[in-house]
C-alpha positions in Angstrom: 0.0 0.0 0.0 2.8 2.4 0.8 4.5 1.5 -2.5 1.2 2.2 -4.3 1.3 5.7 -2.9 4.9 6.3 -4.0 4.4 4.8 -7.4 1.3 6.7 -8.5 2.3 10.1 -7.2 0.7 13.1 -5.6 -2.4 13.5 -7.8 -3.8 10.1 -6.8 -2.8 10.3 -3.1 -4.2 13.8 -2.8 -7.5 12.5 -4.1 -7.5 10.0 -1.2 -7.1 12.8 1.2 -3.4 12.9 1.9 -2.4 16.5 1.7 1.4 16.0 1.8 3.4 12.8 1.2 1.7 9.4 1.0 2.0 7.5 4.3 4.9 5.1 4.7 4.5 1.4 5.7 5.2 2.1 9.4 2.5 4.8 9.5 0.0 2.5 7.8 0.8 -0.3 10.2 0.5 2.0 13.2 -2.9 3.3 12.1 -4.5 0.0 10.9 -3.4 -2.1 13.9 -5.3 0.3 16.2 -8.6 0.3 14.3 -11.5 -1.1 16.2 -12.0 -4.3 14.2 -15.5 -4.9 15.4 -16.6 -1.4 14.5 -15.0 -1.8 11.1 -16.6 -5.1 10.4 -20.0 -3.7 11.5 -19.7 -0.8 9.1 -18.6 -3.0 6.2 -21.3 -5.6 7.0 -23.9 -2.9 6.9 -22.7 -1.7 3.5 -22.8 -5.3 2.2 -26.3 -5.9 3.6 -27.5 -2.7 1.9 -26.0 -3.7 -1.4 -27.5 -7.2 -1.1 -31.0 -5.6 -0.4 -30.6 -3.1 -3.2 -29.8 -5.8 -5.8 -32.4 -8.3 -4.6 -34.1 -10.2 -7.4 -37.7 -11.3 -7.4 -37.5 -14.9 -6.6 -39.4 -17.4 -4.5 -36.2 -19.0 -3.3 -34.6 -17.4 -0.2 -31.1 -15.9 -0.2 -28.3 -18.3 0.7 -25.6 -17.3 3.3 -22.5 -19.5 3.5 -20.5 -19.7 6.8 -17.0 -21.1 6.9 -13.7 -20.6 8.6 -10.3 -19.5 7.1 -6.8 -19.4 8.6 -4.5 -16.5 7.8 -1.5 -18.8 7.5 1.1 -16.1 7.1 -0.1 -14.3 10.2 -0.4 -17.5 12.1 3.2 -18.4 11.7 4.6 -15.5 13.8 1.9 -16.1 16.4 -0.7 -13.4 15.6 -3.8 -13.6 17.7 -7.1 -14.1 15.9 -5.5 -15.5 12.7 -8.5 -17.8 12.4 -11.5 -16.1 11.0 -15.1 -17.2 10.6 -17.0 -15.5 7.8 -20.6 -15.3 6.4 -20.8 -14.7 2.6 -23.9 -14.3 0.4 -24.1 -17.0 -2.3 -25.5 -14.7 -5.0 -23.1 -11.8 -5.0 -20.2 -13.2 -3.1 -20.3 -10.4 -0.6 -18.9 -10.9 2.9 -21.6 -9.9 5.3 -19.8 -10.5 8.6 -16.5 -11.8 9.9 -15.4 -12.8 13.4 -12.0 -13.8 14.8 -11.7 -17.2 16.5 -9.5 -17.0 19.6 -6.6 -19.5 19.9 -7.4 -22.8 21.6 -11.2 -22.3 21.2 -13.6 -23.8 18.6 -15.8 -22.1 16.1 -19.2 -22.9 17.7 -19.4 -20.0 20.2 -18.0 -17.6 17.6 -20.6 -18.9 15.1 -23.4 -18.0 17.6 -22.0 -14.4 17.8 -21.6 -14.2 14.0 -25.2 -15.1 13.4 -26.3 -12.2 15.6 -24.6 -9.8 13.2 -26.4 -11.1 10.1 -30.0 -10.7 8.9 -31.3 -14.3 9.0 -35.0 -13.8 8.4 -36.0 -15.1 5.0 -32.5 -16.5 4.4 -30.9 -19.9 4.4 -27.6 -20.5 6.2 -25.3 -23.2 4.8 -22.3 -24.6 6.7 -20.0 -27.6 6.9 -20.3 -30.5 9.3 -18.3 -29.0 12.1 -21.0 -26.3 12.6 -23.9 -28.8 12.5 -24.9 -28.3 16.1 -28.2 -28.1 17.9 -27.7 -24.6 19.4 -26.8 -23.2 16.0 -29.8 -24.8 14.3 -32.0 -23.4 17.2 -30.6 -19.9 16.9 -31.2 -19.8 13.1 -34.9 -20.9 13.3 -35.5 -18.7 16.3 -34.4 -15.7 14.1 -36.9 -16.9 11.4 -34.1 -18.1 9.1 -33.5 -21.6 7.7 -30.4 -23.8 7.5 -28.9 -26.5 5.3 -26.4 -28.6 7.4 -24.1 -31.4 6.5 -24.2 -34.4 8.9 -21.1 -36.5 9.5 -19.7 -38.8 12.2 -19.8 -36.1 15.0 -23.6 -36.5 15.0 -23.7 -40.3 14.9 -27.4 -40.9 15.8 -28.7 -38.3 13.4 -26.4 -39.7 10.6 -27.6 -43.3 11.3 -31.2 -42.2 11.2 -30.7 -40.5 7.8 -28.9 -43.5 6.4 -31.7 -45.8 7.5 -34.3 -43.6 5.8 -32.6 -43.8 2.4 -31.7 -47.5 2.8 -35.4 -48.4 2.9 -38.3 -47.7 0.4 -40.6 -44.8 1.0 -43.5 -45.4 3.4 -47.1 -44.3 3.2 -47.4 -40.6 3.7 -43.7 -39.9 3.2 -42.8 -37.2 0.7 -39.6 -37.8 -1.3 -38.0 -35.7 -4.1 -35.0 -36.3 -6.2 -32.7 -34.2 -8.4 -29.5 -34.8 -10.3 -26.9 -32.9 -12.3 -24.0 -33.9 -14.6 -21.1 -31.5 -15.1 -18.2 -31.8 -17.5 -15.0 -29.8 -17.0 -11.5 -29.7 -15.8 -10.9 -33.2 -17.1 -13.7 -34.7 -15.0 -17.3 -35.8 -15.2 -19.2 -35.1 -12.0 -22.6 -36.7 -11.4 -24.7 -35.7 -8.4 -28.0 -37.2 -7.3 -29.7 -35.8 -4.2 -32.8 -37.3 -2.5 -34.9 -35.6 0.2 -37.4 -37.0 2.7 -39.7 -35.6 5.4 -40.2 -38.9 7.2 -38.1 -37.9 10.3 -40.3 -34.9 11.1 -41.9 -35.7 14.4 -39.4 -38.5 15.1 -36.1 -36.6 15.3 -35.9 -33.8 17.9 -33.3 -31.9 15.8 -34.4 -28.2 16.0 -36.5 -27.0 13.1 -36.0 -30.2 11.1 -38.3 -30.3 8.0 -36.3 -32.6 5.6 -33.3 -34.8 5.5 -31.2 -35.4 2.4 -28.7 -37.8 0.9 -26.3 -36.6 -1.8 -24.5 -39.2 -3.9 -21.6 -37.8 -5.8 -19.5 -39.6 -8.4 -16.4 -38.1 -10.0 -14.8 -39.7 -13.1 -11.3 -38.5 -14.2 -11.4 -38.8 -18.0 -7.7 -39.1 -18.4 -7.1 -42.0 -16.0 -10.6 -43.5 -15.7 -10.4 -43.3 -11.9 -13.7 -43.1 -10.2 -14.4 -41.5 -6.8 -17.7 -42.0 -5.0 -18.9 -40.0 -2.0 -22.2 -40.0 0.0 -23.1 -36.9 2.0 -26.0 -36.7 4.5 -27.7 -33.6 5.7 -30.7 -31.8 7.3 -32.6 -28.7 6.5 -35.4 -26.7 8.1 -36.8 -25.9 4.6 -40.1 -27.8 3.9 -40.6 -29.6 0.7 -43.0 -26.9 -0.4 -40.3 -24.3 -0.1 -37.3 -26.4 -1.3 -37.5 -29.6 -3.3 -34.4 -31.7 -4.0 -33.3 -29.4 -6.8 -33.3 -26.4 -4.6 -31.5 -28.2 -1.7 -28.8 -29.4 -4.2 -28.4 -25.8 -5.4 -27.9 -24.6 -1.8 -25.4 -27.4 -1.1 -23.4 -26.5 -4.2 -23.8 -22.8 -3.5 -22.1 -23.1 -0.1 -18.8 -23.5 -1.9 -19.0 -19.9 -3.2 -17.4 -18.9 0.1 -14.3 -20.9 -1.0 -14.4 -20.0 -4.7 -15.4 -16.4 -4.5 -13.6 -15.3 -1.3 -11.1 -17.6 0.3 -9.4 -18.9 -2.9 -9.3 -15.4 -4.4 -7.7 -13.9 -1.2 -5.1 -16.7 -1.2 -4.2 -16.9 -4.8 -4.9 -13.4 -6.3 -4.3 -11.3 -3.2 -1.5 -13.6 -1.9 -3.0 -13.4 1.6 -1.2 -16.5 3.0 2.1 -14.8 2.5 1.1 -11.7 4.5 2.7 -12.0 8.0 1.2 -8.9 9.7 0.5 -9.8 13.3 0.3 -6.7 15.4 -2.9 -5.7 17.2 -6.0 -5.9 15.0 -4.0 -5.7 11.7 -4.6 -9.3 10.5 -8.4 -9.1 10.7 -8.5 -5.5 9.5 -6.5 -6.3 6.4 -8.7 -9.4 5.7 -11.8 -7.1 6.0 -10.3 -4.7 3.5 -9.6 -7.5 1.1 -13.2 -8.7 1.5 -14.3 -5.1 0.7 -12.2 -4.9 -2.4 -13.7 -8.1 -3.6 -17.2 -6.8 -2.9 -16.5 -3.5 -4.8 -15.2 -5.4 -7.8 -18.2 -7.8 -7.8 -20.6 -4.9 -7.5 -18.9 -3.4 -10.6 -19.6 -6.6 -12.5 -16.1 -8.1 -12.4 -15.9 -11.9 -12.7 -12.2 -12.4 -13.3 -10.7 -10.7 -10.2 -7.0 -11.3 -11.3 -7.7 -9.6 -14.6 -9.5 -6.8 -12.9 -6.5 -6.2 -10.5 -4.2 -6.0 -13.5 -6.4 -3.4 -15.2 -6.8 -1.3 -12.0 -3.1 -1.4 -11.5 -2.5 -0.1 -15.0 -5.4 2.4 -14.8 -5.7 3.4 -11.1 -8.2 6.2 -11.9 -10.8 3.4 -12.4 -9.9 1.9 -9.0 -10.6 5.2 -7.3 -14.0 5.3 -9.1 -15.0 2.1 -7.3 -15.0 4.1 -4.1 -16.7 7.1 -5.6 -13.7 9.3 -6.2 -13.6 11.2 -9.5 -10.3 12.8 -10.4 -10.5 16.3 -11.9 -9.0 16.6 -15.3 
């Protein structure tokens, strides 16, 4: 950032409000490490929520919100506190709506509860991985008039066994089942997915808000080698079959990975986040929040190839300033 100020000269740095010389690296570090990270995240989250609402599309399906954790590996190496972050990201636009640091030697569950309080849940569906499939989390989501799609693995053995039993047997009278499947070709692979849903455990299982269970069968064939990989994933959702059939549940399960593809992967590969070793004060989370905001600004502007957009903004920084509403005078 300091090099950016030096490279592009006084005209651009004056437009950003610096009346004399652009700040050096030490000054930037001193300022950013002292920023109230919770206040910053709240302001940025409010901006993202406003943008999400302003660009809402008329649809019967509720908005998907993915929650997942990410480690700032470069900051973690020198022992920075809070180098593990838990984030909530909108499936549709790829905007980070909230982000919370996970303290060392703690787990993500209490932090998840706090994160959910920062996000509008009503009318939305929260997706998450198996580590966050917990009763208190499910209860908090439905209490806030939201919904969830949760993956169930070995850490919920009874629930997983019940779901497996449902799909090992034929449907019973009164049970509603739906099925959907997709086939994708790309990256040298053929990927076939088939997802089944059932409402038969409603009234039997005491899982909070349970409306359907699902089983996803995934088969990946590598065309070059012919190798085949099969996987079966179980899950639960509070969405009734009237609101989400198997096709919609499958879309939400797949949409969860936008948090990896649209945020975490881009921050690691394009922004080289894992090599950043900032560790003082609130600096690791503040910098991660700023990277999330840059991604949000680019996606708002319609950018789909973030690496290409970064190259273009580096060559033409005037357009970068326009993303934050600054117009340079001729």
